Each structure stands twice: as structure tokens, then as C-alpha cells.
N, C-alpha and C positions, 0 to 999 in steps of 0.2 A: 104710745105713742104706735105709729104704722113700721113696721116691717119693711126692710126694704127688699124688693121681692128682682130677684136675680133671671135674667133672660138665658137660657144656654145656649152655647156656642160652639156647635158641630163642629165647624171649618177649623177655627180656632184648636181647638181641642185634636183633633185627628191630624192638623199641620203638627202643633206640638208632641206628641204621641211618635208620628214620624220620624221629627226629630230628634227625640230620643232614644227610637228602636235604631237608628239608623248612627247613630253619636256610638252607644252601644253594642254597635255590631263592626263597628270599626278601630274603637280598642284594643279588642285583640290583634286584629288584623298589623294594625302595628307593631304590638310585641312582638307576633311572627316575624313581619318583617328585619325586628331587631334583633335576635335573637340567636344564638348559636342552634344549630339541628339537636344537640345532645340534652341541651336544658330546654328545646319548645314545649313538650307535655307540661312541666314543672310549672315552667314559668305564663303559660297562656292561662291553665286553671288555677293559679295562684292570681296573677291580675285580672282575672274574667270576673273573682270574686267578688276584688278590691274593687272594683269598678262596680258590681251589682250591687256591691252597699252603698257606695258612691251615689251611683243613679236613685238607692232606695232613700236617701239623706234627705238627697234634692225633691225626689218626688210627696215626700216626706212635708218638708219646708213648704212647698207651694200648694199642697194641699191641707195645711195647716194640721196635719196626723201627727202622731208622737213618733221622732226620728227614730230612735232605738229600735222600738218594736218595728218599724218602716225596713229598716234596716235589716235587722237580722232576719226578718219574710223574706226578704226578697233574696238573700243572701243562703238562706236556706234551700227555699225551693231553687237555686240558682244549683245550688251546691248537689242535693238529690236528683236533680234531671242529667246535670254533668256526667253521675255515677253511672244512674241509670243506661246512659248512652255508652259507657266505658264499655257496664257490663252486659249489653246489647252486642257494641262490637269481641266484644272478648267472646264471645258465644257463637257467634259467627266467623270466630278469630280475623277478626280487621284490627285488632289492638295492635300498636307497634309495642 
């Protein structure tokens, strides 16, 4: 049979990407508003990794990719980015 030809939808892809990015940024901000100062660094770090894993799962399901692999990949790179950011902060004396 003739396979179905799909047409790229760059506007929809850009809007979906923007919505996901905004959601991914808003969730840790919500944690900041709800967490006592003494627990802030730990709460934001842990919940950000959880949110990254959840968004990785959603993206994998939407794109038909392996869910566990996507969640682990997004979470790993997010954790690495946070660790590098903390290291640079420590290097310049800005870590709390």
C-alpha cells in the first residue's frame, strides 16, 4: 500500500515546545513559593529532577519513543546541568 505522507507543522511544534518549556520552568518556581528557605535548595533540586523525568515521559509518549529511556536521558542530563551549575557557582563563591 501507499504509506501516508505527513506534513511538518512547525508552528504547532514551536507552540508545543514553548508550552512545555514554560511548564517546566513554572513548576520549580511553584516549589520555591511553597518551600521554607532552609529546604529550598534540596526541594528545588529534587522536584526539578522529578519534573524533568515526568516531562521526559510525556515527550516520549507523544513521540512514540521508549518511555524509560527518555525519562532517564532527560533526568541524567538535567542532573548533570544542575551539578555543573553548582560547581561554577562554588568556583565563584555564589553557592549558598
